[in-house]
C-alpha positions, 0 to 999 in steps of 0.5 A, a space after each residue: 474475511 480471509 486473505 486467500 481471496 486475491 480478487 478482494 485485496 486492498 493496498 496498505 501503506 505499512 510503516 513500522 520502527 522495527 525495519 526488519 520485521 515483515 516476515 510472516 506479514 499476511 498477503 503480498 509484501 513489497 519493501 519500499 524502504 526500511 520500515 516502509 512497505 506496500 502490503 496487498 492483502 484480502 484482510 480487512 484493515 483492523 485484522 491486518 493491523 492486528 496481525 502485524 502487531 502480533 509480529 512486531 517486537 513489543 512496543 514497536 511503533 507502527 501504522 496501518 494505512 489503507 489506500 484508495 489509489 496506488 501511492 505517487 513515489 520517487 527514489 524508493 525501491 525499484 519494482 514498486 511501481 510494478 508492485 502497484 500495478 500488478 494490483 490494478 482494478 483491485 481497490 483502485 490500485 494503480 488507478 488514477 489518482 485524485 487530480 490525475 487524468 487516466 493518462 497520468 497528466 495533471 490537466 484536471 488537478 490544474 483545472 482544479 487549482 490543486 497544482 
């Protein structure tokens, strides 16, 4: 799989202890906070993991997690919601999360006793 097909892009959450390290990462990268990024890439999770690993300092801790929906967040970098929504329809990014109605309410979560 290549990283040049935006229609096949997945949304990932990437954390790394090397806070200034996102230069050269594949795909679209949005810094949420120091060391915490959203990455939209057509690469598989494994391939993204290995490409990021090769660009980090030796021994730096990091995590790559595939996201089914856009993450819920507060107090992070301005523009994060716009970044997530810009990929709406791709891998569920920008789609309602578990327990959310399409309008963003928590009615279904309440019905299920999740909130």
